[in-house]
C-alpha positions, 0 to 999 in steps of 0.5 A: 518491451524496453520499459519492461526490460528496464524494470527487470534490470533495476529490480535485479540491481536492487536485489544485487545490492541487497544480496551483496550486503547479505553476503558480506554479513552472512554469518552475523545475519544468519545468526541474528535471524536464528536468535529471533524469538519465534514468538517475536516473529509470530507477533510481527506477522500478527502486527502486519495482519492487523496493520493491513486490516486498519489500512483496509478500513481506511480504503473502504471509507474512501470507497464509501465516500465516493459512493460505493458502500460495500461490506468490509469482507467485500472491500477486503476481496477487492483490495487484498486479492487485487493488490497481489498484482503489485508483485508483477512488474508494472503498477498497472496490474494491481490497478486493473485487478482491483478495478475489475473486482470492484466492477463485480461488486457494483463499483464503477472502474473510475471510482475504484481507480480514484479510491486506489489512487487516493489511498496511495496518496494518503499512505504516502503522506502519512508515512513520510510525515511519520518518518520525518517526525520520528527519524529527524535525528538520523543522518541517513534520513536527513540526507533524504530531506527532499522526501519531506517536501512532499508532505505539504504538497500531499496535504494540499492535494488532500483537500476535497476540491483539489483532490477531485480536480486532480483525479478528474484530470487523470481520468480525462487524460485517460479518456474516461468519464469524470467522478460524479461526486466530491469526496467529503472532507470528513472521509479524508480525515477518517481515512488519514486516522485509520491509515496512521493507526495502521502505520503505528501497528506496522511499526510494532513488527519492526520493533519486535524483530529488532528486539530493542524495546526502546526503539519503537518510534524509530522502528515505526519511522524506519519502516515508513521511510523504507516503504515510501522509498520503495513505493516511489521507485515505481519501476521495481515491483512491490519495491523489492530490494529497494525497501529492504535497502532503505530499511537497512540504511536507517536501522543499520547505524542503530542496531548494527548492519547484520541485525538490520539485514535480518529484520529487513529479510524477515519483514519482507517474508512477513508481508508477503505471507500476510498479503497471501493470507489476507487475500485468501481470507478475504476471498473465502469470506466474500465468495458467497457475495459474488453471485448476489452482488449487483454488478456494475453495468455501464451505459453502453451495455454489459460488454463495454468497458466505458466508464459512465455514470452508475446504472442498475441492471435494468440500465436506468440511473441509480438513485 
């Protein structure tokens, strides 16, 4: 109860700082929003959707590398519908929803858990690396130099053997069965490439909203930095307020605080709408596969939640 209250308080504090900055620059910010071209806003929304698609391809590659092959539309249902839980305080809800949806499509919960965790690590590593490479001349980012220290740590952790050891350690702590396979190094490379493409497409939406055609790399790095800051603030659901504040911190000295505030607000709206749109589309596309998908059945029976080696519906191990 106390932890939940703390999350709510911190989220309100983050939103309070953002609201204070918005109130101080209300006229200029509303004018900046009004001055945005509808085509730029529409293009930003399209860029977010395309970036999410690239992230989905990376996520599906990881799941396949761990042993669960599913169509892209099914992977979309697991990822996009399940991740709506991130808007609820506490990261456990998104994990739980995605693991449950994965179970419906033949993926053991421990495998879905590993896919989510690895996808997050790759996203964080690529995002911080892009921010470090594109924003090293900005004072606001140089003050957060400690984030760059995570890059070599993440690179080491992405080695297949290190990665499998870490995930199995987490599963053992949770008293769950370890992974039965090691993620191939080629799969890690493929996931990193698709993730990087996703980040550079995400940069397009900030670039379009800011209206500064000479700032594409800065826009990409600014959003990567803001996202990493928000995701590392795990107690705030979906990084609400924190991500916007970090984006304003980086973009403000470049485009002005009112414009940066306008970009941050519209960016959040674009991502929220894109999350809902991607979840809705994936749900509809994969609806017909739910009833025919071979559900994951564990060793202890269909009613058990134990994470045991894959078995088909007859109870015998899968080939």
